[in-house]
C-alpha positions as a printed Julia matrix, in Angstrom:
104×3 Matrix{Float64}:
   2.22  170.92  68.22
  -0.06  174.19  68.73
  -4.06  174.51  69.04
  -4.74  174.39  65.3
  -2.74  171.44  64.73
  -3.76  169.31  67.69
  -7.76  169.96  66.61
  -6.64  168.68  63.08
  -5.48  165.59  64.49
  -8.07  164.98  66.23
 -10.79  165.66  63.52
  -9.12  163.28  61.08
  -8.12  160.5   63.82
 -11.46  160.48  64.66
 -13.58  159.5   61.41
 -15.4   156.33  60.54
 -12.76  155.52  58.21
 -10.02  155.57  59.86
 -11.46  154.45  62.87
 -12.39  151.37  61.0
  -8.83  151.24  59.13
  -7.21  151.16  63.18
  -9.69  148.33  64.66
  -9.66  150.94  67.38
 -12.63  152.81  69.02
 -13.06  156.72  69.45
 -12.49  156.12  73.0
  -9.14  154.39  72.23
  -8.35  157.38  69.49
  -9.23  159.86  72.14
  -6.73  157.73  74.81
  -4.11  158.25  73.0
  -4.13  161.42  71.0
  -4.89  162.88  75.26
  -1.19  160.83  75.25
   0.06  162.79  72.87
  -1.24  165.75  73.59
   0.32  165.41  76.61
   3.23  164.92  75.51
   4.19  166.93  72.8
   5.72  170.02  73.11
   3.55  173.25  73.17
   4.42  175.78  69.41
   3.81  179.65  69.72
   3.48  180.53  65.88
   5.18  183.43  65.41
   6.46  183.38  62.33
   3.6   182.63  59.16
   5.55  182.45  55.72
   2.2   180.98  54.1
   1.56  179.62  51.33
   4.63  177.15  51.79
   2.53  174.09  50.27
   0.5   173.15  47.56
  -1.84  172.68  50.44
  -3.52  175.46  52.52
  -3.68  172.73  55.68
   0.13  171.35  55.15
   0.97  174.57  55.62
  -0.02  174.59  58.85
   2.08  171.22  59.87
   5.13  173.19  58.35
   4.76  176.12  59.78
   4.45  174.3   63.16
   7.63  171.96  62.76
   9.76  175.7   61.54
   8.78  178.15  64.47
   9.67  174.57  66.38
  12.76  174.63  64.64
  12.25  170.65  63.49
  14.59  168.5   62.57
  11.55  166.72  59.99
   8.12  166.18  59.91
   7.32  162.67  59.05
   4.57  162.35  56.75
   3.13  160.0   54.12
   2.23  163.13  52.28
   5.66  163.79  50.95
   4.37  165.34  47.68
   2.84  167.98  49.63
   5.32  168.86  51.82
   8.45  168.83  49.73
   8.16  172.64  48.91
   8.84  172.95  52.65
  12.02  171.14  52.43
  12.66  173.3   49.52
  12.65  176.1   51.27
  13.85  175.66  54.66
  17.09  173.17  54.51
  17.42  172.3   57.39
  13.86  170.54  57.5
  13.18  167.35  56.15
  10.48  165.5   54.81
  10.43  161.66  55.75
   7.85  159.04  55.33
   7.21  156.71  57.98
   9.51  153.93  56.48
  12.57  156.13  55.35
  12.23  157.76  59.45
  12.36  154.18  61.02
  15.32  153.06  58.66
  17.47  156.4   59.05
  16.5   156.04  63.61
  18.29  152.46  63.4
């Protein structure tokens, strides 16, 4: 994870509509994000290859995955990041369901 991505995750996770759907308080969500950030491996973005996807915000995720040498990105936003999988054959784009099925 890099700083920009962590900030984006916080911004999105703490939106009122996401707090309502998750049935979590802002404090509970902040604690979860704190734990995730503490466990995350920091990634230094050395190589920038934008544009990588149809959405510039998704480029940030792809850049972290590429620079961090990730095997996969797990997202429900498969359509927008699929181009990254085509450009980097070792990087797989999986839905959460696909990831869980593959992991078992």
